[in-house]
PyMOL Python script that loads the backbone (N, CA, C, O; Angstrom):
from pymol import cmd

cmd.read_pdbstr("""\
ATOM      1  N   MET A   1      30.782-101.321  16.691  1.00  0.00           N
ATOM      2  CA  MET A   1      30.368-101.914  15.413  1.00  0.00           C
ATOM      3  C   MET A   1      28.916-101.543  15.090  1.00  0.00           C
ATOM      4  O   MET A   1      28.513-101.577  13.928  1.00  0.00           O
ATOM      5  N   GLY A   2      28.132-101.191  16.113  1.00  0.00           N
ATOM      6  CA  GLY A   2      26.777-100.896  15.902  1.00  0.00           C
ATOM      7  C   GLY A   2      26.512 -99.499  15.427  1.00  0.00           C
ATOM      8  O   GLY A   2      25.356 -99.126  15.229  1.00  0.00           O
ATOM      9  N   GLN A   3      27.586 -98.683  15.231  1.00  0.00           N
ATOM     10  CA  GLN A   3      27.431 -97.319  14.767  1.00  0.00           C
ATOM     11  C   GLN A   3      27.056 -97.266  13.305  1.00  0.00           C
ATOM     12  O   GLN A   3      27.496 -98.094  12.508  1.00  0.00           O
ATOM     13  N   GLN A   4      26.260 -96.313  12.966  1.00  0.00           N
ATOM     14  CA  GLN A   4      25.947 -96.117  11.564  1.00  0.00           C
ATOM     15  C   GLN A   4      26.981 -95.230  10.904  1.00  0.00           C
ATOM     16  O   GLN A   4      27.421 -94.246  11.499  1.00  0.00           O
ATOM     17  N   ARG A   5      27.359 -95.542   9.741  1.00  0.00           N
ATOM     18  CA  ARG A   5      28.360 -94.746   9.049  1.00  0.00           C
ATOM     19  C   ARG A   5      27.722 -94.086   7.852  1.00  0.00           C
ATOM     20  O   ARG A   5      26.999 -94.724   7.087  1.00  0.00           O
ATOM     21  N   SER A   6      27.990 -92.824   7.695  1.00  0.00           N
ATOM     22  CA  SER A   6      27.459 -92.108   6.537  1.00  0.00           C
ATOM     23  C   SER A   6      28.444 -92.227   5.379  1.00  0.00           C
ATOM     24  O   SER A   6      29.651 -92.343   5.592  1.00  0.00           O
ATOM     25  N   SER A   7      27.943 -92.201   4.195  1.00  0.00           N
ATOM     26  CA  SER A   7      28.808 -92.279   3.037  1.00  0.00           C
ATOM     27  C   SER A   7      29.648 -90.999   2.954  1.00  0.00           C
ATOM     28  O   SER A   7      29.196 -89.923   3.344  1.00  0.00           O
ATOM     29  N   GLN A   8      30.862 -91.130   2.448  1.00  0.00           N
ATOM     30  CA  GLN A   8      31.698 -89.962   2.323  1.00  0.00           C
ATOM     31  C   GLN A   8      31.375 -89.228   1.080  1.00  0.00           C
ATOM     32  O   GLN A   8      31.347 -89.794  -0.013  1.00  0.00           O
ATOM     33  N   ARG A   9      31.135 -87.984   1.242  1.00  0.00           N
ATOM     34  CA  ARG A   9      30.860 -87.103   0.103  1.00  0.00           C
ATOM     35  C   ARG A   9      31.970 -86.112  -0.009  1.00  0.00           C
ATOM     36  O   ARG A   9      32.610 -85.797   0.994  1.00  0.00           O
ATOM     37  N   PRO A  10      32.233 -85.596  -1.204  1.00  0.00           N
ATOM     38  CA  PRO A  10      33.267 -84.546  -1.336  1.00  0.00           C
ATOM     39  C   PRO A  10      32.849 -83.314  -0.572  1.00  0.00           C
ATOM     40  O   PRO A  10      31.669 -82.987  -0.444  1.00  0.00           O
ATOM     41  N   PHE A  11      33.858 -82.653  -0.074  1.00  0.00           N
ATOM     42  CA  PHE A  11      33.589 -81.392   0.622  1.00  0.00           C
ATOM     43  C   PHE A  11      32.960 -80.369  -0.292  1.00  0.00           C
ATOM     44  O   PHE A  11      33.198 -80.399  -1.500  1.00  0.00           O
ATOM     45  N   LYS A  12      32.186 -79.486   0.233  1.00  0.00           N
ATOM     46  CA  LYS A  12      31.617 -78.425  -0.570  1.00  0.00           C
ATOM     47  C   LYS A  12      32.723 -77.581  -1.162  1.00  0.00           C
ATOM     48  O   LYS A  12      33.651 -77.171  -0.466  1.00  0.00           O
ATOM     49  N   GLY A  13      32.616 -77.331  -2.434  1.00  0.00           N
ATOM     50  CA  GLY A  13      33.675 -76.559  -3.090  1.00  0.00           C
ATOM     51  C   GLY A  13      34.838 -77.393  -3.605  1.00  0.00           C
ATOM     52  O   GLY A  13      35.762 -76.875  -4.231  1.00  0.00           O
ATOM     53  N   ALA A  14      34.778 -78.671  -3.336  1.00  0.00           N
ATOM     54  CA  ALA A  14      35.885 -79.539  -3.832  1.00  0.00           C
ATOM     55  C   ALA A  14      35.795 -79.577  -5.345  1.00  0.00           C
ATOM     56  O   ALA A  14      34.739 -79.764  -5.949  1.00  0.00           O
ATOM     57  N   ASN A  15      36.962 -79.389  -5.911  1.00  0.00           N
ATOM     58  CA  ASN A  15      37.015 -79.320  -7.402  1.00  0.00           C
ATOM     59  C   ASN A  15      37.382 -80.688  -7.942  1.00  0.00           C
ATOM     60  O   ASN A  15      38.535 -80.930  -8.299  1.00  0.00           O
ATOM     61  N   ARG A  16      36.407 -81.583  -8.004  1.00  0.00           N
ATOM     62  CA  ARG A  16      36.644 -82.950  -8.492  1.00  0.00           C
ATOM     63  C   ARG A  16      36.031 -83.110  -9.882  1.00  0.00           C
ATOM     64  O   ARG A  16      34.889 -82.716 -10.118  1.00  0.00           O
ATOM     65  N   SER A  17      36.772 -83.667 -10.757  1.00  0.00           N
ATOM     66  CA  SER A  17      36.196 -83.950 -12.072  1.00  0.00           C
ATOM     67  C   SER A  17      36.127 -85.437 -12.291  1.00  0.00           C
ATOM     68  O   SER A  17      36.931 -86.181 -11.729  1.00  0.00           O
ATOM     69  N   LEU A  18      35.194 -85.887 -13.089  1.00  0.00           N
ATOM     70  CA  LEU A  18      35.035 -87.278 -13.353  1.00  0.00           C
ATOM     71  C   LEU A  18      36.144 -87.751 -14.268  1.00  0.00           C
ATOM     72  O   LEU A  18      36.575 -87.015 -15.155  1.00  0.00           O
ATOM     73  N   ARG A  19      36.612 -88.976 -14.063  1.00  0.00           N
ATOM     74  CA  ARG A  19      37.687 -89.513 -14.895  1.00  0.00           C
ATOM     75  C   ARG A  19      37.134 -89.810 -16.264  1.00  0.00           C
ATOM     76  O   ARG A  19      35.976 -90.200 -16.418  1.00  0.00           O
ATOM     77  N   GLN A  20      37.971 -89.622 -17.244  1.00  0.00           N
ATOM     78  CA  GLN A  20      37.615 -89.915 -18.591  1.00  0.00           C
ATOM     79  C   GLN A  20      37.819 -91.423 -18.828  1.00  0.00           C
ATOM     80  O   GLN A  20      38.804 -92.010 -18.380  1.00  0.00           O
ATOM     81  N   ARG A  21      36.856 -92.032 -19.547  1.00  0.00           N
ATOM     82  CA  ARG A  21      37.019 -93.476 -19.800  1.00  0.00           C
ATOM     83  C   ARG A  21      38.058 -93.722 -20.854  1.00  0.00           C
ATOM     84  O   ARG A  21      38.319 -92.875 -21.709  1.00  0.00           O
ATOM     85  N   LEU A  22      38.644 -94.885 -20.784  1.00  0.00           N
ATOM     86  CA  LEU A  22      39.604 -95.251 -21.862  1.00  0.00           C
ATOM     87  C   LEU A  22      38.870 -95.611 -23.093  1.00  0.00           C
ATOM     88  O   LEU A  22      37.697 -95.981 -23.042  1.00  0.00           O
ATOM     89  N   ASN A  23      39.534 -95.510 -24.202  1.00  0.00           N
ATOM     90  CA  ASN A  23      38.898 -95.917 -25.496  1.00  0.00           C
ATOM     91  C   ASN A  23      38.925 -97.428 -25.583  1.00  0.00           C
ATOM     92  O   ASN A  23      39.436 -98.107 -24.691  1.00  0.00           O
ATOM     93  N   TRP A  24      38.371 -97.948 -26.665  1.00  0.00           N
ATOM     94  CA  TRP A  24      38.181 -99.387 -26.825  1.00  0.00           C
ATOM     95  C   TRP A  24      39.534-100.106 -26.941  1.00  0.00           C
ATOM     96  O   TRP A  24      39.601-101.307 -26.679  1.00  0.00           O
ATOM     97  N   ARG A  25      40.596 -99.417 -27.319  1.00  0.00           N
ATOM     98  CA  ARG A  25      41.892-100.095 -27.421  1.00  0.00           C
ATOM     99  C   ARG A  25      42.661 -99.958 -26.083  1.00  0.00           C
ATOM    100  O   ARG A  25      43.530-100.780 -25.790  1.00  0.00           O
ATOM    101  N   GLY A  26      42.354 -98.950 -25.293  1.00  0.00           N
ATOM    102  CA  GLY A  26      43.087 -98.716 -24.061  1.00  0.00           C
ATOM    103  C   GLY A  26      42.699 -99.711 -22.952  1.00  0.00           C
ATOM    104  O   GLY A  26      43.548-100.143 -22.172  1.00  0.00           O
ATOM    105  N   GLU A  27      41.413-100.065 -22.894  1.00  0.00           N
ATOM    106  CA  GLU A  27      40.982-100.965 -21.831  1.00  0.00           C
ATOM    107  C   GLU A  27      41.596-102.354 -21.916  1.00  0.00           C
ATOM    108  O   GLU A  27      42.075-102.856 -20.899  1.00  0.00           O
ATOM    109  N   PRO A  28      41.607-103.004 -23.087  1.00  0.00           N
ATOM    110  CA  PRO A  28      42.292-104.289 -23.193  1.00  0.00           C
ATOM    111  C   PRO A  28      43.832-104.175 -22.957  1.00  0.00           C
ATOM    112  O   PRO A  28      44.453-105.077 -22.394  1.00  0.00           O
ATOM    113  N   ALA A  29      44.406-103.068 -23.396  1.00  0.00           N
ATOM    114  CA  ALA A  29      45.861-102.914 -23.155  1.00  0.00           C
ATOM    115  C   ALA A  29      46.133-102.750 -21.668  1.00  0.00           C
ATOM    116  O   ALA A  29      47.152-103.230 -21.172  1.00  0.00           O
ATOM    117  N   LEU A  30      45.250-102.088 -20.959  1.00  0.00           N
ATOM    118  CA  LEU A  30      45.435-101.942 -19.511  1.00  0.00           C
ATOM    119  C   LEU A  30      45.324-103.286 -18.821  1.00  0.00           C
ATOM    120  O   LEU A  30      46.023-103.527 -17.837  1.00  0.00           O
ATOM    121  N   ALA A  31      44.478-104.154 -19.302  1.00  0.00           N
ATOM    122  CA  ALA A  31      44.287-105.472 -18.722  1.00  0.00           C
ATOM    123  C   ALA A  31      45.433-106.424 -19.126  1.00  0.00           C
ATOM    124  O   ALA A  31      45.856-107.270 -18.337  1.00  0.00           O
ATOM    125  N   PHE A  32      45.912-106.271 -20.340  1.00  0.00           N
ATOM    126  CA  PHE A  32      46.950-107.189 -20.850  1.00  0.00           C
ATOM    127  C   PHE A  32      48.336-106.893 -20.293  1.00  0.00           C
ATOM    128  O   PHE A  32      49.114-107.824 -20.081  1.00  0.00           O
ATOM    129  N   ALA A  33      48.660-105.667 -20.057  1.00  0.00           N
ATOM    130  CA  ALA A  33      50.009-105.267 -19.621  1.00  0.00           C
ATOM    131  C   ALA A  33      50.435-106.007 -18.323  1.00  0.00           C
ATOM    132  O   ALA A  33      51.504-106.618 -18.326  1.00  0.00           O
ATOM    133  N   PRO A  34      49.675-105.983 -17.245  1.00  0.00           N
ATOM    134  CA  PRO A  34      50.126-106.712 -16.072  1.00  0.00           C
ATOM    135  C   PRO A  34      50.222-108.197 -16.270  1.00  0.00           C
ATOM    136  O   PRO A  34      51.091-108.850 -15.694  1.00  0.00           O
ATOM    137  N   THR A  35      49.339-108.740 -17.078  1.00  0.00           N
ATOM    138  CA  THR A  35      49.406-110.178 -17.353  1.00  0.00           C
ATOM    139  C   THR A  35      50.701-110.517 -18.112  1.00  0.00           C
ATOM    140  O   THR A  35      51.359-111.515 -17.816  1.00  0.00           O
ATOM    141  N   ALA A  36      51.045-109.699 -19.063  1.00  0.00           N
ATOM    142  CA  ALA A  36      52.296-109.915 -19.803  1.00  0.00           C
ATOM    143  C   ALA A  36      53.502-109.797 -18.908  1.00  0.00           C
ATOM    144  O   ALA A  36      54.443-110.579 -19.046  1.00  0.00           O
ATOM    145  N   VAL A  37      53.508-108.847 -17.996  1.00  0.00           N
ATOM    146  CA  VAL A  37      54.665-108.692 -17.083  1.00  0.00           C
ATOM    147  C   VAL A  37      54.798-109.890 -16.180  1.00  0.00           C
ATOM    148  O   VAL A  37      55.898-110.409 -15.991  1.00  0.00           O
ATOM    149  N   VAL A  38      53.687-110.338 -15.616  1.00  0.00           N
ATOM    150  CA  VAL A  38      53.722-111.517 -14.711  1.00  0.00           C
ATOM    151  C   VAL A  38      54.172-112.740 -15.470  1.00  0.00           C
ATOM    152  O   VAL A  38      54.992-113.509 -14.969  1.00  0.00           O
ATOM    153  N   SER A  39      53.647-112.942 -16.683  1.00  0.00           N
ATOM    154  CA  SER A  39      54.044-114.106 -17.480  1.00  0.00           C
ATOM    155  C   SER A  39      55.532-114.029 -17.798  1.00  0.00           C
ATOM    156  O   SER A  39      56.228-115.042 -17.729  1.00  0.00           O
ATOM    157  N   GLY A  40      56.015-112.879 -18.133  1.00  0.00           N
ATOM    158  CA  GLY A  40      57.424-112.686 -18.444  1.00  0.00           C
ATOM    159  C   GLY A  40      58.327-113.028 -17.235  1.00  0.00           C
ATOM    160  O   GLY A  40      59.333-113.723 -17.372  1.00  0.00           O
ATOM    161  N   VAL A  41      57.942-112.528 -16.069  1.00  0.00           N
ATOM    162  CA  VAL A  41      58.700-112.836 -14.877  1.00  0.00           C
ATOM    163  C   VAL A  41      58.673-114.318 -14.553  1.00  0.00           C
ATOM    164  O   VAL A  41      59.704-114.874 -14.174  1.00  0.00           O
ATOM    165  N   LEU A  42      57.548-114.968 -14.686  1.00  0.00           N
ATOM    166  CA  LEU A  42      57.462-116.414 -14.444  1.00  0.00           C
ATOM    167  C   LEU A  42      58.336-117.209 -15.404  1.00  0.00           C
ATOM    168  O   LEU A  42      58.998-118.171 -15.015  1.00  0.00           O
ATOM    169  N   ALA A  43      58.324-116.783 -16.685  1.00  0.00           N
ATOM    170  CA  ALA A  43      59.186-117.436 -17.675  1.00  0.00           C
ATOM    171  C   ALA A  43      60.671-117.238 -17.342  1.00  0.00           C
ATOM    172  O   ALA A  43      61.485-118.149 -17.492  1.00  0.00           O
ATOM    173  N   PHE A  44      60.995-116.037 -16.892  1.00  0.00           N
ATOM    174  CA  PHE A  44      62.373-115.712 -16.547  1.00  0.00           C
ATOM    175  C   PHE A  44      62.833-116.570 -15.341  1.00  0.00           C
ATOM    176  O   PHE A  44      63.948-117.091 -15.344  1.00  0.00           O
ATOM    177  N   VAL A  45      61.998-116.707 -14.348  1.00  0.00           N
ATOM    178  CA  VAL A  45      62.314-117.546 -13.184  1.00  0.00           C
ATOM    179  C   VAL A  45      62.439-119.013 -13.584  1.00  0.00           C
ATOM    180  O   VAL A  45      63.284-119.742 -13.063  1.00  0.00           O
ATOM    181  N   GLU A  46      61.600-119.427 -14.498  1.00  0.00           N
ATOM    182  CA  GLU A  46      61.646-120.865 -14.958  1.00  0.00           C
ATOM    183  C   GLU A  46      62.984-121.111 -15.657  1.00  0.00           C
ATOM    184  O   GLU A  46      63.615-122.147 -15.453  1.00  0.00           O
ATOM    185  N   VAL A  47      63.412-120.151 -16.484  1.00  0.00           N
ATOM    186  CA  VAL A  47      64.704-120.334 -17.167  1.00  0.00           C
ATOM    187  C   VAL A  47      65.858-120.346 -16.202  1.00  0.00           C
ATOM    188  O   VAL A  47      66.781-121.149 -16.342  1.00  0.00           O
ATOM    189  N   LEU A  48      65.818-119.471 -15.229  1.00  0.00           N
ATOM    190  CA  LEU A  48      66.905-119.381 -14.203  1.00  0.00           C
ATOM    191  C   LEU A  48      66.944-120.628 -13.317  1.00  0.00           C
ATOM    192  O   LEU A  48      68.002-120.997 -12.807  1.00  0.00           O
ATOM    193  N   SER A  49      65.808-121.266 -13.138  1.00  0.00           N
ATOM    194  CA  SER A  49      65.744-122.376 -12.192  1.00  0.00           C
ATOM    195  C   SER A  49      66.185-123.699 -12.844  1.00  0.00           C
ATOM    196  O   SER A  49      66.273-124.708 -12.144  1.00  0.00           O
ATOM    197  N   GLN A  50      66.453-123.731 -14.104  1.00  0.00           N
ATOM    198  CA  GLN A  50      66.850-124.955 -14.756  1.00  0.00           C
ATOM    199  C   GLN A  50      68.335-125.143 -14.666  1.00  0.00           C
ATOM    200  O   GLN A  50      68.863-126.136 -15.167  1.00  0.00           O
TER     201      GLN A  50
END
""", "prot")
cmd.dss("prot")
cmd.show_as("cartoon", "prot")
cmd.util.cbc("prot")
cmd.orient("prot")
């Protein structure tokens, strides 16, 4: 545990590009989609459990 760890850097010559950011409509949609799926599943389970 006392060992020092160096940060991982890409290898020389690695062809990595930066990710493009989502637009102003994409970011809320990305956050809303999983919430909607979970809410839908919970509602479905509630209906089946009655």
